[in-house]
Structures are given as structure tokens and as C-alpha cells.
CHARMM internal coordinates of N, CA and C (Angstrom, degrees):
IC EDIT
DIST 1 N 1 CA 1.4469
DIST 1 CA 1 C 1.5325
ANGL 1 N 1 CA 1 C 111.23
DIST 1 C 2 N 1.3143
ANGL 1 CA 1 C 2 N 115.73
DIHE 1 N 1 CA 1 C 2 N -36.80
DIST 2 N 2 CA 1.4594
ANGL 1 C 2 N 2 CA 120.22
DIHE 1 CA 1 C 2 N 2 CA -178.12
DIST 2 CA 2 C 1.5326
ANGL 2 N 2 CA 2 C 111.14
DIHE 1 C 2 N 2 CA 2 C -63.37
DIST 2 C 3 N 1.3126
ANGL 2 CA 2 C 3 N 117.69
DIHE 2 N 2 CA 2 C 3 N -37.16
DIST 3 N 3 CA 1.4668
ANGL 2 C 3 N 3 CA 121.15
DIHE 2 CA 2 C 3 N 3 CA -179.57
DIST 3 CA 3 C 1.5326
ANGL 3 N 3 CA 3 C 111.26
DIHE 2 C 3 N 3 CA 3 C -67.48
DIST 3 C 4 N 1.3082
ANGL 3 CA 3 C 4 N 117.36
DIHE 3 N 3 CA 3 C 4 N -37.19
DIST 4 N 4 CA 1.4628
ANGL 3 C 4 N 4 CA 121.06
DIHE 3 CA 3 C 4 N 4 CA 179.57
DIST 4 CA 4 C 1.5265
ANGL 4 N 4 CA 4 C 109.81
DIHE 3 C 4 N 4 CA 4 C -65.85
DIST 4 C 5 N 1.3223
ANGL 4 CA 4 C 5 N 117.10
DIHE 4 N 4 CA 4 C 5 N -42.71
DIST 5 N 5 CA 1.4681
ANGL 4 C 5 N 5 CA 120.91
DIHE 4 CA 4 C 5 N 5 CA 178.46
DIST 5 CA 5 C 1.5304
ANGL 5 N 5 CA 5 C 110.52
DIHE 4 C 5 N 5 CA 5 C -63.58
DIST 5 C 6 N 1.3382
ANGL 5 CA 5 C 6 N 115.81
DIHE 5 N 5 CA 5 C 6 N -42.57
DIST 6 N 6 CA 1.4605
ANGL 5 C 6 N 6 CA 120.08
DIHE 5 CA 5 C 6 N 6 CA 179.94
DIST 6 CA 6 C 1.5290
ANGL 6 N 6 CA 6 C 110.89
DIHE 5 C 6 N 6 CA 6 C -62.51
DIST 6 C 7 N 1.3121
ANGL 6 CA 6 C 7 N 117.54
DIHE 6 N 6 CA 6 C 7 N -47.77
DIST 7 N 7 CA 1.4658
ANGL 6 C 7 N 7 CA 120.83
DIHE 6 CA 6 C 7 N 7 CA -179.03
DIST 7 CA 7 C 1.5307
ANGL 7 N 7 CA 7 C 111.36
DIHE 6 C 7 N 7 CA 7 C -66.38
DIST 7 C 8 N 1.3350
ANGL 7 CA 7 C 8 N 117.61
DIHE 7 N 7 CA 7 C 8 N -35.22
DIST 8 N 8 CA 1.4644
ANGL 7 C 8 N 8 CA 121.07
DIHE 7 CA 7 C 8 N 8 CA 177.03
DIST 8 CA 8 C 1.5294
ANGL 8 N 8 CA 8 C 109.87
DIHE 7 C 8 N 8 CA 8 C -65.06
DIST 8 C 9 N 1.3295
ANGL 8 CA 8 C 9 N 116.16
DIHE 8 N 8 CA 8 C 9 N -46.30
DIST 9 N 9 CA 1.4637
ANGL 8 C 9 N 9 CA 120.60
DIHE 8 CA 8 C 9 N 9 CA 178.36
DIST 9 CA 9 C 1.5289
ANGL 9 N 9 CA 9 C 110.25
DIHE 8 C 9 N 9 CA 9 C -62.92
DIST 9 C 10 N 1.3196
ANGL 9 CA 9 C 10 N 117.86
DIHE 9 N 9 CA 9 C 10 N -44.06
DIST 10 N 10 CA 1.4582
ANGL 9 C 10 N 10 CA 122.21
DIHE 9 CA 9 C 10 N 10 CA -179.83
DIST 10 CA 10 C 1.5288
ANGL 10 N 10 CA 10 C 110.94
DIHE 9 C 10 N 10 CA 10 C -63.02
DIST 10 C 11 N 1.3301
ANGL 10 CA 10 C 11 N 116.75
DIHE 10 N 10 CA 10 C 11 N -44.36
DIST 11 N 11 CA 1.4725
ANGL 10 C 11 N 11 CA 120.63
DIHE 10 CA 10 C 11 N 11 CA -179.91
DIST 11 CA 11 C 1.5252
ANGL 11 N 11 CA 11 C 110.58
DIHE 10 C 11 N 11 CA 11 C -65.08
DIST 11 C 12 N 1.3267
ANGL 11 CA 11 C 12 N 117.64
DIHE 11 N 11 CA 11 C 12 N -40.44
DIST 12 N 12 CA 1.4715
ANGL 11 C 12 N 12 CA 119.11
DIHE 11 CA 11 C 12 N 12 CA -179.96
DIST 12 CA 12 C 1.5233
ANGL 12 N 12 CA 12 C 110.81
DIHE 11 C 12 N 12 CA 12 C -68.69
DIST 12 C 13 N 1.3333
ANGL 12 CA 12 C 13 N 118.22
DIHE 12 N 12 CA 12 C 13 N -40.00
DIST 13 N 13 CA 1.4675
ANGL 12 C 13 N 13 CA 120.96
DIHE 12 CA 12 C 13 N 13 CA 177.30
DIST 13 CA 13 C 1.5260
ANGL 13 N 13 CA 13 C 110.88
DIHE 12 C 13 N 13 CA 13 C -64.96
DIST 13 C 14 N 1.3168
ANGL 13 CA 13 C 14 N 116.63
DIHE 13 N 13 CA 13 C 14 N -40.64
DIST 14 N 14 CA 1.4552
ANGL 13 C 14 N 14 CA 120.44
DIHE 13 CA 13 C 14 N 14 CA 177.75
DIST 14 CA 14 C 1.5321
ANGL 14 N 14 CA 14 C 110.63
DIHE 13 C 14 N 14 CA 14 C -64.26
DIST 14 C 15 N 1.3088
ANGL 14 CA 14 C 15 N 116.59
DIHE 14 N 14 CA 14 C 15 N -42.88
DIST 15 N 15 CA 1.4659
ANGL 14 C 15 N 15 CA 120.73
DIHE 14 CA 14 C 15 N 15 CA 177.54
DIST 15 CA 15 C 1.5186
ANGL 15 N 15 CA 15 C 111.74
DIHE 14 C 15 N 15 CA 15 C -62.29
DIST 15 C 16 N 1.3386
ANGL 15 CA 15 C 16 N 117.38
DIHE 15 N 15 CA 15 C 16 N -43.29
DIST 16 N 16 CA 1.4665
ANGL 15 C 16 N 16 CA 120.36
DIHE 15 CA 15 C 16 N 16 CA 178.59
DIST 16 CA 16 C 1.5217
ANGL 16 N 16 CA 16 C 111.20
DIHE 15 C 16 N 16 CA 16 C -66.20
DIST 16 C 17 N 1.3415
ANGL 16 CA 16 C 17 N 117.49
DIHE 16 N 16 CA 16 C 17 N -34.50
DIST 17 N 17 CA 1.4576
ANGL 16 C 17 N 17 CA 120.69
DIHE 16 CA 16 C 17 N 17 CA 177.31
DIST 17 CA 17 C 1.5239
ANGL 17 N 17 CA 17 C 110.67
DIHE 16 C 17 N 17 CA 17 C -62.04
DIST 17 C 18 N 1.3366
ANGL 17 CA 17 C 18 N 117.21
DIHE 17 N 17 CA 17 C 18 N -48.94
DIST 18 N 18 CA 1.4619
ANGL 17 C 18 N 18 CA 120.31
DIHE 17 CA 17 C 18 N 18 CA -179.02
DIST 18 CA 18 C 1.5277
ANGL 18 N 18 CA 18 C 111.89
DIHE 17 C 18 N 18 CA 18 C -68.02
DIST 18 C 19 N 1.3292
ANGL 18 CA 18 C 19 N 117.38
DIHE 18 N 18 CA 18 C 19 N -35.34
DIST 19 N 19 CA 1.4657
ANGL 18 C 19 N 19 CA 120.43
DIHE 18 CA 18 C 19 N 19 CA 176.79
DIST 19 CA 19 C 1.5315
ANGL 19 N 19 CA 19 C 110.23
DIHE 18 C 19 N 19 CA 19 C -65.02
DIST 19 C 20 N 1.3368
ANGL 19 CA 19 C 20 N 116.67
DIHE 19 N 19 CA 19 C 20 N -44.58
DIST 20 N 20 CA 1.4646
ANGL 19 C 20 N 20 CA 121.22
DIHE 19 CA 19 C 20 N 20 CA 179.24
DIST 20 CA 20 C 1.5257
ANGL 20 N 20 CA 20 C 110.34
DIHE 19 C 20 N 20 CA 20 C -62.60
DIST 20 C 21 N 1.3166
ANGL 20 CA 20 C 21 N 117.11
DIHE 20 N 20 CA 20 C 21 N -39.75
DIST 21 N 21 CA 1.4645
ANGL 20 C 21 N 21 CA 121.44
DIHE 20 CA 20 C 21 N 21 CA 178.87
DIST 21 CA 21 C 1.5299
ANGL 21 N 21 CA 21 C 111.19
DIHE 20 C 21 N 21 CA 21 C -64.19
DIST 21 C 22 N 1.3205
ANGL 21 CA 21 C 22 N 117.15
DIHE 21 N 21 CA 21 C 22 N -42.29
DIST 22 N 22 CA 1.4710
ANGL 21 C 22 N 22 CA 119.79
DIHE 21 CA 21 C 22 N 22 CA -179.80
DIST 22 CA 22 C 1.5332
ANGL 22 N 22 CA 22 C 110.69
DIHE 21 C 22 N 22 CA 22 C -68.50
DIST 22 C 23 N 1.3314
ANGL 22 CA 22 C 23 N 117.79
DIHE 22 N 22 CA 22 C 23 N -38.46
DIST 23 N 23 CA 1.4669
ANGL 22 C 23 N 23 CA 120.58
DIHE 22 CA 22 C 23 N 23 CA 176.90
DIST 23 CA 23 C 1.5248
ANGL 23 N 23 CA 23 C 110.70
DIHE 22 C 23 N 23 CA 23 C -65.08
DIST 23 C 24 N 1.3212
ANGL 23 CA 23 C 24 N 116.09
DIHE 23 N 23 CA 23 C 24 N -38.22
DIST 24 N 24 CA 1.4600
ANGL 23 C 24 N 24 CA 120.43
DIHE 23 CA 23 C 24 N 24 CA 178.33
DIST 24 CA 24 C 1.5240
ANGL 24 N 24 CA 24 C 110.70
DIHE 23 C 24 N 24 CA 24 C -62.39
DIST 24 C 25 N 1.3225
ANGL 24 CA 24 C 25 N 116.65
DIHE 24 N 24 CA 24 C 25 N -44.64
DIST 25 N 25 CA 1.4637
ANGL 24 C 25 N 25 CA 120.73
DIHE 24 CA 24 C 25 N 25 CA 178.50
DIST 25 CA 25 C 1.5274
ANGL 25 N 25 CA 25 C 111.04
DIHE 24 C 25 N 25 CA 25 C -63.50
DIST 25 C 26 N 1.3100
ANGL 25 CA 25 C 26 N 116.20
DIHE 25 N 25 CA 25 C 26 N -38.81
DIST 26 N 26 CA 1.4657
ANGL 25 C 26 N 26 CA 120.50
DIHE 25 CA 25 C 26 N 26 CA 178.48
DIST 26 CA 26 C 1.5303
ANGL 26 N 26 CA 26 C 110.23
DIHE 25 C 26 N 26 CA 26 C -63.43
DIST 26 C 27 N 1.3279
ANGL 26 CA 26 C 27 N 116.42
DIHE 26 N 26 CA 26 C 27 N -42.91
DIST 27 N 27 CA 1.4663
ANGL 26 C 27 N 27 CA 120.08
DIHE 26 CA 26 C 27 N 27 CA 178.34
DIST 27 CA 27 C 1.5254
ANGL 27 N 27 CA 27 C 111.38
DIHE 26 C 27 N 27 CA 27 C -63.70
DIST 27 C 28 N 1.3279
ANGL 27 CA 27 C 28 N 116.57
DIHE 27 N 27 CA 27 C 28 N -39.65
DIST 28 N 28 CA 1.4638
ANGL 27 C 28 N 28 CA 120.13
DIHE 27 CA 27 C 28 N 28 CA 179.34
DIST 28 CA 28 C 1.5230
ANGL 28 N 28 CA 28 C 110.63
DIHE 27 C 28 N 28 CA 28 C -63.46
DIST 28 C 29 N 1.3418
ANGL 28 CA 28 C 29 N 117.23
DIHE 28 N 28 CA 28 C 29 N -43.82
DIST 29 N 29 CA 1.4718
ANGL 28 C 29 N 29 CA 120.34
DIHE 28 CA 28 C 29 N 29 CA 178.70
DIST 29 CA 29 C 1.5282
ANGL 29 N 29 CA 29 C 110.26
DIHE 28 C 29 N 29 CA 29 C -63.46
DIST 29 C 30 N 1.3283
ANGL 29 CA 29 C 30 N 116.87
DIHE 29 N 29 CA 29 C 30 N -38.80
DIST 30 N 30 CA 1.4712
ANGL 29 C 30 N 30 CA 121.14
DIHE 29 CA 29 C 30 N 30 CA 179.56
DIST 30 CA 30 C 1.5350
ANGL 30 N 30 CA 30 C 110.37
DIHE 29 C 30 N 30 CA 30 C -63.57
DIST 30 C 31 N 1.3302
ANGL 30 CA 30 C 31 N 117.08
DIHE 30 N 30 CA 30 C 31 N -45.20
DIST 31 N 31 CA 1.4627
ANGL 30 C 31 N 31 CA 120.58
DIHE 30 CA 30 C 31 N 31 CA -179.73
DIST 31 CA 31 C 1.5291
ANGL 31 N 31 CA 31 C 111.02
DIHE 30 C 31 N 31 CA 31 C -67.97
DIST 31 C 32 N 1.3229
ANGL 31 CA 31 C 32 N 118.06
DIHE 31 N 31 CA 31 C 32 N -36.08
DIST 32 N 32 CA 1.4667
ANGL 31 C 32 N 32 CA 120.40
DIHE 31 CA 31 C 32 N 32 CA 176.16
DIST 32 CA 32 C 1.5232
ANGL 32 N 32 CA 32 C 110.88
DIHE 31 C 32 N 32 CA 32 C -61.45
DIST 32 C 33 N 1.3306
ANGL 32 CA 32 C 33 N 116.56
DIHE 32 N 32 CA 32 C 33 N -40.89
DIST 33 N 33 CA 1.4669
ANGL 32 C 33 N 33 CA 120.08
DIHE 32 CA 32 C 33 N 33 CA 178.81
DIST 33 CA 33 C 1.5244
ANGL 33 N 33 CA 33 C 110.48
DIHE 32 C 33 N 33 CA 33 C -64.83
DIST 33 C 34 N 1.3233
ANGL 33 CA 33 C 34 N 117.00
DIHE 33 N 33 CA 33 C 34 N -40.85
DIST 34 N 34 CA 1.4710
ANGL 33 C 34 N 34 CA 120.16
DIHE 33 CA 33 C 34 N 34 CA 178.33
DIST 34 CA 34 C 1.5230
ANGL 34 N 34 CA 34 C 111.01
DIHE 33 C 34 N 34 CA 34 C -64.95
DIST 34 C 35 N 1.3215
ANGL 34 CA 34 C 35 N 116.67
DIHE 34 N 34 CA 34 C 35 N -42.19
DIST 35 N 35 CA 1.4660
ANGL 34 C 35 N 35 CA 119.95
DIHE 34 CA 34 C 35 N 35 CA 179.24
DIST 35 CA 35 C 1.5158
ANGL 35 N 35 CA 35 C 111.53
DIHE 34 C 35 N 35 CA 35 C -64.45
DIST 35 C 36 N 1.3206
ANGL 35 CA 35 C 36 N 117.18
DIHE 35 N 35 CA 35 C 36 N -38.40
DIST 36 N 36 CA 1.4647
ANGL 35 C 36 N 36 CA 120.26
DIHE 35 CA 35 C 36 N 36 CA 179.25
DIST 36 CA 36 C 1.5243
ANGL 36 N 36 CA 36 C 110.43
DIHE 35 C 36 N 36 CA 36 C -65.49
DIST 36 C 37 N 1.3328
ANGL 36 CA 36 C 37 N 117.42
DIHE 36 N 36 CA 36 C 37 N -40.81
DIST 37 N 37 CA 1.4687
ANGL 36 C 37 N 37 CA 119.02
DIHE 36 CA 36 C 37 N 37 CA 178.70
DIST 37 CA 37 C 1.5257
ANGL 37 N 37 CA 37 C 110.21
DIHE 36 C 37 N 37 CA 37 C -66.91
DIST 37 C 38 N 1.3350
ANGL 37 CA 37 C 38 N 117.47
DIHE 37 N 37 CA 37 C 38 N -34.57
DIST 38 N 38 CA 1.4635
ANGL 37 C 38 N 38 CA 120.71
DIHE 37 CA 37 C 38 N 38 CA 176.98
DIST 38 CA 38 C 1.5167
ANGL 38 N 38 CA 38 C 110.12
DIHE 37 C 38 N 38 CA 38 C -66.81
DIST 38 C 39 N 1.3363
ANGL 38 CA 38 C 39 N 116.68
DIHE 38 N 38 CA 38 C 39 N -41.39
DIST 39 N 39 CA 1.4722
ANGL 38 C 39 N 39 CA 119.85
DIHE 38 CA 38 C 39 N 39 CA 177.72
DIST 39 CA 39 C 1.5183
ANGL 39 N 39 CA 39 C 111.14
DIHE 38 C 39 N 39 CA 39 C -61.01
DIST 39 C 40 N 1.3276
ANGL 39 CA 39 C 40 N 116.48
DIHE 39 N 39 CA 39 C 40 N -41.02
DIST 40 N 40 CA 1.4638
ANGL 39 C 40 N 40 CA 120.07
DIHE 39 CA 39 C 40 N 40 CA 178.58
DIST 40 CA 40 C 1.5200
ANGL 40 N 40 CA 40 C 110.64
DIHE 39 C 40 N 40 CA 40 C -63.79
DIST 40 C 41 N 1.3179
ANGL 40 CA 40 C 41 N 117.13
DIHE 40 N 40 CA 40 C 41 N -39.90
DIST 41 N 41 CA 1.4658
ANGL 40 C 41 N 41 CA 120.76
DIHE 40 CA 40 C 41 N 41 CA 178.66
DIST 41 CA 41 C 1.5241
ANGL 41 N 41 CA 41 C 110.75
DIHE 40 C 41 N 41 CA 41 C -64.85
DIST 41 C 42 N 1.3132
ANGL 41 CA 41 C 42 N 117.20
DIHE 41 N 41 CA 41 C 42 N -45.32
DIST 42 N 42 CA 1.4672
ANGL 41 C 42 N 42 CA 120.93
DIHE 41 CA 41 C 42 N 42 CA 179.06
DIST 42 CA 42 C 1.5234
ANGL 42 N 42 CA 42 C 110.44
DIHE 41 C 42 N 42 CA 42 C -63.11
DIST 42 C 43 N 1.3361
ANGL 42 CA 42 C 43 N 116.55
DIHE 42 N 42 CA 42 C 43 N -40.45
DIST 43 N 43 CA 1.4674
ANGL 42 C 43 N 43 CA 120.70
DIHE 42 CA 42 C 43 N 43 CA 178.07
DIST 43 CA 43 C 1.5306
ANGL 43 N 43 CA 43 C 110.61
DIHE 42 C 43 N 43 CA 43 C -62.58
DIST 43 C 44 N 1.3362
ANGL 43 CA 43 C 44 N 117.07
DIHE 43 N 43 CA 43 C 44 N -41.69
DIST 44 N 44 CA 1.4689
ANGL 43 C 44 N 44 CA 120.71
DIHE 43 CA 43 C 44 N 44 CA 179.36
DIST 44 CA 44 C 1.5279
ANGL 44 N 44 CA 44 C 110.70
DIHE 43 C 44 N 44 CA 44 C -65.72
DIST 44 C 45 N 1.3196
ANGL 44 CA 44 C 45 N 117.12
DIHE 44 N 44 CA 44 C 45 N -41.30
DIST 45 N 45 CA 1.4741
ANGL 44 C 45 N 45 CA 120.73
DIHE 44 CA 44 C 45 N 45 CA 177.75
DIST 45 CA 45 C 1.5305
ANGL 45 N 45 CA 45 C 109.73
DIHE 44 C 45 N 45 CA 45 C -63.11
DIST 45 C 46 N 1.3228
ANGL 45 CA 45 C 46 N 116.35
DIHE 45 N 45 CA 45 C 46 N -43.21
DIST 46 N 46 CA 1.4619
ANGL 45 C 46 N 46 CA 120.43
DIHE 45 CA 45 C 46 N 46 CA 179.86
DIST 46 CA 46 C 1.5254
ANGL 46 N 46 CA 46 C 111.26
DIHE 45 C 46 N 46 CA 46 C -61.83
DIST 46 C 47 N 1.3258
ANGL 46 CA 46 C 47 N 116.42
DIHE 46 N 46 CA 46 C 47 N -44.24
DIST 47 N 47 CA 1.4670
ANGL 46 C 47 N 47 CA 119.92
DIHE 46 CA 46 C 47 N 47 CA 178.63
DIST 47 CA 47 C 1.5254
ANGL 47 N 47 CA 47 C 111.25
DIHE 46 C 47 N 47 CA 47 C -63.38
DIST 47 C 48 N 1.3291
ANGL 47 CA 47 C 48 N 116.92
DIHE 47 N 47 CA 47 C 48 N -39.80
DIST 48 N 48 CA 1.4684
ANGL 47 C 48 N 48 CA 120.64
DIHE 47 CA 47 C 48 N 48 CA 179.03
DIST 48 CA 48 C 1.5284
ANGL 48 N 48 CA 48 C 110.93
DIHE 47 C 48 N 48 CA 48 C -65.25
DIST 48 C 49 N 1.3365
ANGL 48 CA 48 C 49 N 116.97
DIHE 48 N 48 CA 48 C 49 N -39.49
DIST 49 N 49 CA 1.4690
ANGL 48 C 49 N 49 CA 120.11
DIHE 48 CA 48 C 49 N 49 CA 177.88
DIST 49 CA 49 C 1.5255
ANGL 49 N 49 CA 49 C 110.80
DIHE 48 C 49 N 49 CA 49 C -64.91
DIST 49 C 50 N 1.3288
ANGL 49 CA 49 C 50 N 116.91
DIHE 49 N 49 CA 49 C 50 N -41.96
DIST 50 N 50 CA 1.4661
ANGL 49 C 50 N 50 CA 119.81
DIHE 49 CA 49 C 50 N 50 CA 178.79
DIST 50 CA 50 C 1.5206
ANGL 50 N 50 CA 50 C 110.59
DIHE 49 C 50 N 50 CA 50 C -62.62
DIST 50 C 51 N 1.3325
ANGL 50 CA 50 C 51 N 116.93
DIHE 50 N 50 CA 50 C 51 N -42.66
DIST 51 N 51 CA 1.4602
ANGL 50 C 51 N 51 CA 120.95
DIHE 50 CA 50 C 51 N 51 CA 179.26
DIST 51 CA 51 C 1.5239
ANGL 51 N 51 CA 51 C 110.45
DIHE 50 C 51 N 51 CA 51 C -64.13
DIST 51 C 52 N 1.3305
ANGL 51 CA 51 C 52 N 117.02
DIHE 51 N 51 CA 51 C 52 N -42.34
DIST 52 N 52 CA 1.4613
ANGL 51 C 52 N 52 CA 120.65
DIHE 51 CA 51 C 52 N 52 CA 179.43
DIST 52 CA 52 C 1.5212
ANGL 52 N 52 CA 52 C 110.81
DIHE 51 C 52 N 52 CA 52 C -61.35
DIST 52 C 53 N 1.3326
ANGL 52 CA 52 C 53 N 116.90
DIHE 52 N 52 CA 52 C 53 N -46.40
DIST 53 N 53 CA 1.4629
ANGL 52 C 53 N 53 CA 119.65
DIHE 52 CA 52 C 53 N 53 CA -178.90
DIST 53 CA 53 C 1.5238
ANGL 53 N 53 CA 53 C 111.81
DIHE 52 C 53 N 53 CA 53 C -68.10
DIST 53 C 54 N 1.3247
ANGL 53 CA 53 C 54 N 116.88
DIHE 53 N 53 CA 53 C 54 N -33.25
DIST 54 N 54 CA 1.4634
ANGL 53 C 54 N 54 CA 120.17
DIHE 53 CA 53 C 54 N 54 CA 176.34
DIST 54 CA 54 C 1.5320
ANGL 54 N 54 CA 54 C 109.84
DIHE 53 C 54 N 54 CA 54 C -63.89
DIST 54 C 55 N 1.3457
ANGL 54 CA 54 C 55 N 116.45
DIHE 54 N 54 CA 54 C 55 N -44.46
DIST 55 N 55 CA 1.4702
ANGL 54 C 55 N 55 CA 119.66
DIHE 54 CA 54 C 55 N 55 CA 178.80
DIST 55 CA 55 C 1.5366
ANGL 55 N 55 CA 55 C 110.64
DIHE 54 C 55 N 55 CA 55 C -66.56
DIST 55 C 56 N 1.3260
ANGL 55 CA 55 C 56 N 116.82
DIHE 55 N 55 CA 55 C 56 N -37.18
DIST 56 N 56 CA 1.4605
ANGL 55 C 56 N 56 CA 120.63
DIHE 55 CA 55 C 56 N 56 CA 178.96
DIST 56 CA 56 C 1.5265
ANGL 56 N 56 CA 56 C 111.08
DIHE 55 C 56 N 56 CA 56 C -65.10
DIST 56 C 57 N 1.3163
ANGL 56 CA 56 C 57 N 117.24
DIHE 56 N 56 CA 56 C 57 N -41.92
DIST 57 N 57 CA 1.4648
ANGL 56 C 57 N 57 CA 120.64
DIHE 56 CA 56 C 57 N 57 CA 177.65
DIST 57 CA 57 C 1.5216
ANGL 57 N 57 CA 57 C 111.14
DIHE 56 C 57 N 57 CA 57 C -63.68
DIST 57 C 58 N 1.3330
ANGL 57 CA 57 C 58 N 117.10
DIHE 57 N 57 CA 57 C 58 N -40.86
DIST 58 N 58 CA 1.4561
ANGL 57 C 58 N 58 CA 120.21
DIHE 57 CA 57 C 58 N 58 CA 178.39
DIST 58 CA 58 C 1.5243
ANGL 58 N 58 CA 58 C 110.49
DIHE 57 C 58 N 58 CA 58 C -64.25
DIST 58 C 59 N 1.3363
ANGL 58 CA 58 C 59 N 115.97
DIHE 58 N 58 CA 58 C 59 N -42.30
DIST 59 N 59 CA 1.4608
ANGL 58 C 59 N 59 CA 119.94
DIHE 58 CA 58 C 59 N 59 CA 178.88
DIST 59 CA 59 C 1.5247
ANGL 59 N 59 CA 59 C 110.29
DIHE 58 C 59 N 59 CA 59 C -64.14
DIST 59 C 60 N 1.3179
ANGL 59 CA 59 C 60 N 117.14
DIHE 59 N 59 CA 59 C 60 N -39.56
DIST 60 N 60 CA 1.4606
ANGL 59 C 60 N 60 CA 121.16
DIHE 59 CA 59 C 60 N 60 CA 178.81
DIST 60 CA 60 C 1.5272
ANGL 60 N 60 CA 60 C 110.32
DIHE 59 C 60 N 60 CA 60 C -65.71
DIST 60 C 61 N 1.3314
ANGL 60 CA 60 C 61 N 117.27
DIHE 60 N 60 CA 60 C 61 N -41.54
DIST 61 N 61 CA 1.4616
ANGL 60 C 61 N 61 CA 120.46
DIHE 60 CA 60 C 61 N 61 CA 179.11
DIST 61 CA 61 C 1.5260
ANGL 61 N 61 CA 61 C 110.60
DIHE 60 C 61 N 61 CA 61 C -65.19
DIST 61 C 62 N 1.3381
ANGL 61 CA 61 C 62 N 117.16
DIHE 61 N 61 CA 61 C 62 N -40.91
DIST 62 N 62 CA 1.4677
ANGL 61 C 62 N 62 CA 120.41
DIHE 61 CA 61 C 62 N 62 CA 177.20
DIST 62 CA 62 C 1.5221
ANGL 62 N 62 CA 62 C 111.05
DIHE 61 C 62 N 62 CA 62 C -63.06
DIST 62 C 63 N 1.3298
ANGL 62 CA 62 C 63 N 116.88
DIHE 62 N 62 CA 62 C 63 N -41.44
DIST 63 N 63 CA 1.4561
ANGL 62 C 63 N 63 CA 120.81
DIHE 62 CA 62 C 63 N 63 CA 179.30
DIST 63 CA 63 C 1.5330
ANGL 63 N 63 CA 63 C 110.86
DIHE 62 C 63 N 63 CA 63 C -62.81
DIST 63 C 64 N 1.3261
ANGL 63 CA 63 C 64 N 116.18
DIHE 63 N 63 CA 63 C 64 N -43.77
DIST 64 N 64 CA 1.4657
ANGL 63 C 64 N 64 CA 119.72
DIHE 63 CA 63 C 64 N 64 CA -179.90
DIST 64 CA 64 C 1.5233
ANGL 64 N 64 CA 64 C 110.52
DIHE 63 C 64 N 64 CA 64 C -64.99
DIST 64 C 65 N 1.3145
ANGL 64 CA 64 C 65 N 117.72
DIHE 64 N 64 CA 64 C 65 N -38.37
DIST 65 N 65 CA 1.4699
ANGL 64 C 65 N 65 CA 121.27
DIHE 64 CA 64 C 65 N 65 CA 178.01
DIST 65 CA 65 C 1.5184
ANGL 65 N 65 CA 65 C 110.24
DIHE 64 C 65 N 65 CA 65 C -62.85
DIST 65 C 66 N 1.3315
ANGL 65 CA 65 C 66 N 117.19
DIHE 65 N 65 CA 65 C 66 N -46.70
DIST 66 N 66 CA 1.4682
ANGL 65 C 66 N 66 CA 120.48
DIHE 65 CA 65 C 66 N 66 CA 178.88
DIST 66 CA 66 C 1.5178
ANGL 66 N 66 CA 66 C 111.54
DIHE 65 C 66 N 66 CA 66 C -64.21
DIST 66 C 67 N 1.3208
ANGL 66 CA 66 C 67 N 117.44
DIHE 66 N 66 CA 66 C 67 N -37.91
DIST 67 N 67 CA 1.4645
ANGL 66 C 67 N 67 CA 121.38
DIHE 66 CA 66 C 67 N 67 CA 179.33
DIST 67 CA 67 C 1.5250
ANGL 67 N 67 CA 67 C 110.66
DIHE 66 C 67 N 67 CA 67 C -65.12
DIST 67 C 68 N 1.3494
ANGL 67 CA 67 C 68 N 116.31
DIHE 67 N 67 CA 67 C 68 N -42.08
DIST 68 N 68 CA 1.4649
ANGL 67 C 68 N 68 CA 119.62
DIHE 67 CA 67 C 68 N 68 CA 178.20
DIST 68 CA 68 C 1.5203
ANGL 68 N 68 CA 68 C 111.54
DIHE 67 C 68 N 68 CA 68 C -65.41
DIST 68 C 69 N 1.3271
ANGL 68 CA 68 C 69 N 116.81
DIHE 68 N 68 CA 68 C 69 N -39.95
DIST 69 N 69 CA 1.4610
ANGL 68 C 69 N 69 CA 120.23
DIHE 68 CA 68 C 69 N 69 CA 177.38
DIST 69 CA 69 C 1.5152
ANGL 69 N 69 CA 69 C 110.73
DIHE 68 C 69 N 69 CA 69 C -65.13
DIST 69 C 70 N 1.3132
ANGL 69 CA 69 C 70 N 117.16
DIHE 69 N 69 CA 69 C 70 N -38.08
DIST 70 N 70 CA 1.4509
ANGL 69 C 70 N 70 CA 120.78
DIHE 69 CA 69 C 70 N 70 CA 178.52
DIST 70 CA 70 C 1.5376
ANGL 70 N 70 CA 70 C 110.63
DIHE 69 C 70 N 70 CA 70 C -61.81
DIST 70 C 71 N 1.3282
ANGL 70 CA 70 C 71 N 115.52
DIHE 70 N 70 CA 70 C 71 N -44.88
DIST 71 N 71 CA 1.4669
ANGL 70 C 71 N 71 CA 119.22
DIHE 70 CA 70 C 71 N 71 CA -179.25
DIST 71 CA 71 C 1.5314
ANGL 71 N 71 CA 71 C 111.37
DIHE 70 C 71 N 71 CA 71 C -68.49
DIST 71 C 72 N 1.3270
ANGL 71 CA 71 C 72 N 117.97
DIHE 71 N 71 CA 71 C 72 N -35.40
DIST 72 N 72 CA 1.4621
ANGL 71 C 72 N 72 CA 120.30
DIHE 71 CA 71 C 72 N 72 CA 178.00
DIST 72 CA 72 C 1.5204
ANGL 72 N 72 CA 72 C 110.98
DIHE 71 C 72 N 72 CA 72 C -68.13
DIST 72 C 73 N 1.3187
ANGL 72 CA 72 C 73 N 117.22
DIHE 72 N 72 CA 72 C 73 N -38.89
DIST 73 N 73 CA 1.4586
ANGL 72 C 73 N 73 CA 121.15
DIHE 72 CA 72 C 73 N 73 CA 179.74
DIST 73 CA 73 C 1.5323
ANGL 73 N 73 CA 73 C 111.37
DIHE 72 C 73 N 73 CA 73 C -71.65
DIST 73 C 74 N 1.3250
ANGL 73 CA 73 C 74 N 116.29
DIHE 73 N 73 CA 73 C 74 N -27.21
DIST 74 N 74 CA 1.4662
ANGL 73 C 74 N 74 CA 120.18
DIHE 73 CA 73 C 74 N 74 CA -179.09
DIST 74 CA 74 C 1.5250
ANGL 74 N 74 CA 74 C 111.71
DIHE 73 C 74 N 74 CA 74 C -71.94
DIST 74 C 75 N 1.3368
ANGL 74 CA 74 C 75 N 118.06
DIHE 74 N 74 CA 74 C 75 N -27.09
DIST 75 N 75 CA 1.4661
ANGL 74 C 75 N 75 CA 121.07
DIHE 74 CA 74 C 75 N 75 CA -178.16
DIST 75 CA 75 C 1.4743
ANGL 75 N 75 CA 75 C 112.55
DIHE 74 C 75 N 75 CA 75 C -71.35
END
COOR INIT
IC SEED 1 N 1 CA 1 C
IC BUILD
């Protein structure tokens, strides 16, 4: 009887070990997917900021050009 109890306990512990390992791997894959989507979002925000600042610099350069022309024409 003692051997049956031991093997039952061993089999259940082994089963729980493999189940816990598979759940752990599933959680890791889930978190990797979330991190990748976050990276994509941060990358998109970064690209949008660069585009905004590029347009702002162009607008500033155009404004300065018009201002200089205005002052030259005023003389």
C-alpha cells in the first residue's frame, strides 16, 4: 500500500510540475506580446514627435525667411 501512495504522490507532483512549467511559458509569451505592442506604440509616438518637430522647424525657417524679406523690403 505504501508504494501505491508514493507513486500516486510522485505522479501528481510531477504532473503539477509540468503544468506549472507550461503555464509559466504561456505567461512569458503573453508578456512578450504585450511588450512588443508597447514597443510599437512608443516607436509610433517617437516617429510622430520627430515629424512634428521637423514640420515645426520648417515652419520656423519659413517664418524667418518671410520676416527677413519684410525687413529688406521696408528699407
